[in-house]
C-alpha positions as CSV (number, residue, x, y, z in Angstrom):
1,X,-4.1,8.0,-13.7
2,X,-6.4,5.5,-15.5
3,X,-10.0,5.1,-14.5
4,X,-12.8,2.7,-15.2
5,X,-16.5,2.2,-14.3
6,X,-16.1,-0.8,-11.8
7,X,-17.9,-0.4,-8.5
8,X,-20.1,2.7,-9.3
9,X,-21.2,4.8,-6.4
10,X,-24.4,3.5,-4.9
11,X,-26.4,6.8,-4.8
12,X,-27.0,9.4,-7.5
13,X,-24.3,12.0,-7.8
14,X,-26.7,14.7,-6.7
15,X,-27.1,13.1,-3.3
16,X,-23.4,12.8,-2.8
17,X,-22.9,16.4,-3.9
18,X,-25.5,17.6,-1.5
19,X,-23.8,15.7,1.4
20,X,-20.4,17.1,0.5
21,X,-21.6,20.6,0.2
22,X,-22.9,20.3,3.7
23,X,-19.8,18.9,5.3
24,X,-16.8,20.0,3.2
25,X,-15.9,23.7,3.3
26,X,-16.0,25.2,-0.2
27,X,-17.3,22.1,-2.0
28,X,-19.8,22.8,-4.8
29,X,-21.6,20.4,-7.1
30,X,-22.6,19.1,-9.5
31,X,-20.1,16.2,-9.5
32,X,-19.1,13.2,-11.5
33,X,-17.3,10.2,-10.1
34,X,-14.9,8.0,-12.0
35,X,-13.1,5.0,-10.5
36,X,-9.3,4.8,-10.7
37,X,-8.0,1.5,-12.0
38,X,-5.9,1.0,-8.8
39,X,-7.1,0.5,-5.3
40,X,-7.4,-3.3,-5.2
41,X,-8.7,-3.2,-1.6
42,X,-10.6,0.1,-1.2
43,X,-12.2,1.5,-4.3
44,X,-10.9,4.9,-5.1
45,X,-12.6,7.6,-7.3
46,X,-11.8,10.8,-8.9
47,X,-14.5,13.4,-8.0
48,X,-14.8,16.3,-10.5
49,X,-17.0,19.0,-9.1
50,X,-17.8,22.6,-9.8
51,X,-15.4,23.5,-6.9
52,X,-12.5,21.4,-8.2
53,X,-11.1,17.9,-8.3
54,X,-11.0,15.6,-5.3
55,X,-10.4,11.9,-4.4
56,X,-12.9,9.7,-2.7
57,X,-11.8,6.4,-1.1
58,X,-14.4,4.0,0.3
59,X,-14.8,0.6,1.9
60,X,-16.0,-2.0,-0.6
61,X,-19.5,-3.3,-0.2
62,X,-20.3,-6.9,0.8
63,X,-18.9,-9.3,3.4
64,X,-15.5,-8.3,4.6
65,X,-12.8,-9.8,6.8
66,X,-12.7,-8.4,10.4
67,X,-10.6,-5.2,10.7
68,X,-10.0,-5.0,6.9
69,X,-10.6,-1.9,4.7
70,X,-10.4,0.5,7.6
71,X,-10.7,3.8,5.7
72,X,-11.1,5.6,9.0
73,X,-7.6,4.5,10.0
74,X,-6.3,5.8,6.7
75,X,-8.0,9.2,7.3
76,X,-6.5,9.4,10.8
77,X,-3.0,8.9,9.3
78,X,-3.5,11.6,6.7
79,X,-4.6,14.0,9.4
80,X,-1.6,13.2,11.5
81,X,1.0,13.4,8.7
82,X,-0.3,16.2,6.5
83,X,2.1,19.1,6.4
84,X,5.0,17.1,7.8
85,X,8.1,15.4,6.5
86,X,6.2,12.5,4.9
87,X,4.1,13.8,2.0
88,X,0.4,13.0,1.9
89,X,-2.7,14.4,0.4
90,X,-4.7,16.8,2.5
91,X,-7.7,15.0,4.2
92,X,-11.0,16.8,3.9
93,X,-13.8,14.7,5.4
94,X,-14.6,11.3,6.8
95,X,-18.1,9.9,6.4
96,X,-19.0,7.0,8.8
97,X,-22.6,6.9,7.7
98,X,-23.0,3.9,5.4
99,X,-26.3,5.3,4.1
100,X,-24.7,8.0,2.1
101,X,-23.0,5.9,-0.6
102,X,-23.4,2.4,0.8
103,X,-20.1,2.3,2.9
104,X,-17.8,4.4,4.9
105,X,-15.6,6.8,2.8
106,X,-13.4,9.8,3.0
107,X,-12.6,12.7,0.7
108,X,-9.1,14.2,0.2
109,X,-7.4,16.6,-2.1
110,X,-6.5,15.5,-5.6
111,X,-2.8,15.7,-6.4
112,X,-1.8,16.2,-10.0
113,X,1.3,14.0,-10.3
114,X,2.8,11.0,-11.9
115,X,2.2,7.4,-10.9
116,X,4.5,4.7,-12.1
117,X,2.7,1.4,-12.5
118,X,5.8,-0.4,-13.8
119,X,8.8,-0.4,-11.6
120,X,11.1,-0.7,-14.6
121,X,10.1,2.9,-15.5
122,X,10.2,2.3,-19.2
123,X,9.7,6.0,-20.2
124,X,12.6,7.3,-18.2
125,X,16.4,7.5,-18.9
126,X,18.8,5.5,-16.8
127,X,19.7,8.6,-14.8
128,X,16.0,9.4,-14.4
129,X,15.3,5.9,-13.1
130,X,18.2,6.1,-10.6
131,X,16.9,9.4,-9.3
132,X,13.3,8.1,-8.8
133,X,14.6,5.1,-6.8
134,X,16.7,7.4,-4.6
135,X,13.6,9.6,-4.0
136,X,11.6,6.5,-3.0
137,X,14.1,5.4,-0.4
138,X,14.4,9.0,0.9
139,X,10.6,9.2,1.2
140,X,10.5,5.9,3.1
141,X,13.3,7.1,5.4
142,X,11.4,10.4,6.1
143,X,8.3,8.4,7.1
144,X,10.3,6.2,9.4
145,X,12.0,9.1,11.1
146,X,8.6,10.5,12.3
147,X,8.0,9.9,16.0
148,X,4.4,8.4,16.1
149,X,3.7,10.0,19.5
150,X,4.7,13.4,18.3
151,X,1.9,13.3,15.6
152,X,-0.7,11.7,17.8
153,X,-0.3,8.1,16.7
154,X,1.2,6.6,19.9
155,X,-1.8,4.2,20.1
156,X,-1.9,3.4,16.4
157,X,-0.7,-0.1,16.9
158,X,1.0,-2.3,19.4
159,X,4.7,-1.5,19.9
160,X,7.1,-4.4,20.0
161,X,7.3,-7.9,18.5
162,X,6.1,-6.7,15.2
163,X,7.2,-9.6,13.0
164,X,5.9,-12.2,15.5
165,X,2.5,-10.5,15.7
166,X,2.3,-10.0,11.9
167,X,3.1,-13.7,11.3
168,X,0.2,-14.6,13.5
169,X,-2.2,-12.1,12.1
170,X,-1.6,-12.8,8.5
171,X,-1.5,-16.5,9.1
172,X,-5.0,-16.2,10.5
173,X,-6.2,-13.9,7.7
174,X,-4.8,-16.4,5.2
175,X,-6.6,-19.3,6.7
176,X,-9.8,-17.3,6.9
177,X,-9.7,-16.6,3.2
178,X,-8.2,-19.9,2.0
179,X,-9.9,-21.3,-1.0
180,X,-7.6,-24.3,-1.8
181,X,-4.5,-26.0,-0.3
182,X,-1.2,-24.4,-1.4
183,X,1.7,-26.5,-0.2
184,X,4.3,-23.7,-0.7
185,X,2.3,-21.4,1.5
186,X,1.9,-24.0,4.1
187,X,5.6,-24.6,4.1
188,X,6.4,-20.9,4.4
189,X,3.9,-20.5,7.3
190,X,5.6,-23.4,9.0
191,X,9.2,-22.1,8.4
192,X,9.0,-18.4,9.3
193,X,8.4,-18.6,13.1
194,X,11.7,-20.3,13.8
195,X,13.5,-17.5,11.9
196,X,11.6,-14.7,13.5
197,X,14.1,-12.3,15.1
198,X,13.9,-11.2,18.7
199,X,12.4,-7.7,19.1
200,X,15.1,-5.0,18.8
201,X,13.0,-2.2,20.1
202,X,12.6,-0.5,16.7
203,X,9.1,1.1,16.3
204,X,8.0,3.4,13.5
205,X,4.9,4.3,11.6
206,X,5.0,1.7,8.8
207,X,3.0,2.1,5.6
208,X,2.5,-1.6,5.0
209,X,2.1,-1.4,1.2
210,X,5.2,0.6,0.3
211,X,5.6,0.0,-3.5
212,X,6.2,2.3,-6.4
213,X,2.6,2.6,-7.5
214,X,1.5,3.8,-4.1
215,X,3.7,6.9,-4.6
216,X,2.8,10.1,-6.5
217,X,5.6,12.0,-8.1
218,X,6.1,15.5,-9.2
219,X,5.2,15.9,-12.9
220,X,8.7,16.9,-13.9
221,X,11.1,16.1,-11.0
222,X,12.2,13.0,-9.0
223,X,10.3,14.0,-5.9
224,X,7.5,12.2,-4.1
225,X,4.4,14.4,-3.7
226,X,2.3,12.0,-1.8
227,X,2.4,8.5,-0.3
228,X,-1.1,7.0,-0.8
229,X,-3.1,3.9,0.2
230,X,-2.6,3.8,4.0
231,X,-5.0,0.9,4.8
232,X,-2.3,-1.4,6.0
233,X,-0.4,1.2,8.1
234,X,0.4,0.5,11.7
235,X,3.1,0.9,14.3
236,X,5.7,-1.7,13.5
237,X,9.3,-2.5,12.5
238,X,10.5,0.0,9.8
239,X,12.4,-2.7,7.9
240,X,9.1,-4.3,7.0
241,X,8.5,-1.5,4.5
242,X,12.0,-1.8,3.1
243,X,11.7,-5.6,2.6
244,X,8.3,-5.1,1.0
245,X,9.6,-2.6,-1.4
246,X,12.6,-4.8,-2.3
247,X,10.4,-7.6,-3.3
248,X,10.0,-5.9,-6.7
249,X,13.6,-6.9,-7.5
250,X,12.6,-10.6,-7.3
251,X,9.0,-10.5,-8.7
252,X,8.7,-11.6,-12.3
253,X,7.3,-9.5,-15.1
254,X,3.5,-9.9,-15.0
255,X,0.4,-7.7,-15.3
256,X,-0.9,-8.1,-11.7
257,X,2.4,-7.5,-9.8
258,X,4.9,-6.2,-12.2
259,X,8.4,-6.9,-11.0
260,X,12.0,-6.5,-12.1
261,X,13.3,-10.1,-12.2
262,X,15.2,-11.0,-15.4
263,X,15.8,-7.4,-16.4
264,X,19.3,-5.8,-16.7
265,X,18.7,-3.4,-13.9
266,X,22.3,-2.0,-14.1
267,X,21.7,-1.0,-17.7
268,X,18.4,0.5,-16.8
269,X,20.0,2.6,-14.1
270,X,17.9,1.0,-11.3
271,X,20.0,0.5,-8.1
272,X,20.5,-3.0,-6.9
273,X,19.4,-4.3,-3.5
274,X,22.8,-3.6,-1.9
275,X,22.6,0.0,-3.0
276,X,19.0,0.5,-1.8
277,X,19.8,-1.0,1.6
278,X,22.9,1.2,1.9
279,X,21.0,4.4,1.1
280,X,18.3,3.5,3.6
281,X,20.8,2.7,6.3
282,X,22.7,5.9,5.7
283,X,19.5,8.0,5.7
284,X,18.1,6.5,8.9
285,X,21.2,5.4,10.8
286,X,19.5,2.0,11.1
287,X,21.6,-1.0,10.3
288,X,20.4,-3.8,8.1
289,X,20.0,-7.0,10.1
290,X,22.1,-10.1,9.4
291,X,19.1,-12.1,8.7
292,X,17.8,-9.9,5.9
293,X,16.5,-13.0,4.1
294,X,13.9,-13.4,6.9
295,X,12.6,-9.8,6.2
296,X,12.2,-10.6,2.5
297,X,10.6,-14.0,3.1
298,X,8.2,-12.4,5.6
299,X,7.3,-9.8,3.0
300,X,6.5,-12.4,0.4
301,X,4.4,-14.3,3.0
302,X,2.4,-11.2,3.9
303,X,1.8,-10.3,0.3
304,X,0.7,-13.8,-0.5
305,X,-1.8,-13.6,2.4
306,X,-3.1,-10.3,1.1
307,X,-3.4,-11.7,-2.4
308,X,-5.4,-14.7,-1.0
309,X,-7.8,-12.2,0.5
310,X,-8.3,-10.6,-2.9
311,X,-9.0,-14.0,-4.4
312,X,-11.6,-14.7,-1.7
313,X,-13.3,-11.4,-2.4
314,X,-13.3,-12.1,-6.1
315,X,-15.0,-15.5,-5.4
316,X,-17.6,-13.7,-3.3
317,X,-18.2,-11.2,-6.1
318,X,-17.1,-8.0,-4.3
319,X,-13.4,-7.5,-5.3
320,X,-12.7,-4.0,-6.4
321,X,-10.5,-4.5,-9.4
322,X,-10.6,-6.4,-12.6
323,X,-7.2,-7.8,-11.7
324,X,-8.5,-9.3,-8.4
325,X,-8.8,-12.9,-9.8
326,X,-5.3,-12.7,-11.3
327,X,-3.8,-11.4,-8.1
328,X,-5.3,-14.3,-6.3
329,X,-3.6,-16.7,-8.6
330,X,-0.3,-15.2,-7.5
331,X,-0.4,-16.7,-4.0
332,X,1.6,-19.9,-5.0
333,X,4.2,-17.9,-6.8
334,X,4.7,-15.5,-3.9
335,X,5.0,-18.3,-1.4
336,X,7.6,-20.0,-3.5
337,X,9.6,-16.8,-3.8
338,X,9.4,-16.5,0.0
339,X,10.8,-19.9,0.5
340,X,13.6,-19.2,-2.0
341,X,14.4,-15.9,-0.2
342,X,14.4,-17.6,3.2
343,X,17.1,-20.1,1.9
């Protein structure tokens, strides 16, 4: 996984090492911290210490939107899921004292696996690509099969009316971070409520950012070792994750949000949307709704609102990735794709 020096830790490594030696069993310094290139929202670091390799994930410094960057919620999910059917890294410690490194953070195990930044999987064979996509859908299905109450997450979100609530929430978040008028986004925000389906009673733990680069794979096999980046997780409608993942089929090829539009996916061995939906429906026993286009359009709307938040943070000078400004420019494109999906 690539690293860079953006957002260095705010205290000397010696201070962090002393803290972790106190609160994490078996931890021994000295340590070095290197920022991973991913983690647009919450800066994430590889920690190399005398006792081994770890991952530290923190809230970014500076002014933040209310309820955003909740690394404590991420930590709670990891605690609930570790050792179960949905693979996650083992959580080790949550630090809520901002004085230690300047913001709340948590430490978890480092998992030595593959991350695919490009959903076209250029280094794999057609059969290899097909197997990876099957593994992705199977991991998603395993996550959605978990009973939130059985793992202590019954109160992790509000059950029911997920799409309606998310439309309202992300609409408010978008307006709070709006930097300029985008007619396509205004049109999408206006159109979606009329298409919002009635609540069907489906409730699951949803990841909220289920895309290929938030999955870690076995070094040599098409198997998901860990689902990462749980900041947007909540109780919600499971098809939201499926719609979000399927956006990659329509996204264009670009550095900030690499998609698959325009590629010969059949030749590449990548399943088409019909096949992905069929595999998910078979694995979960959950039918795909007639108004699947709404789910897709909702996914584009939500990602556009998230991208606008990234743009706002870049404007304020506290975005956590070099790609933040570029991601912000994607809002209009995402909104336009959402309108096209809605039909």
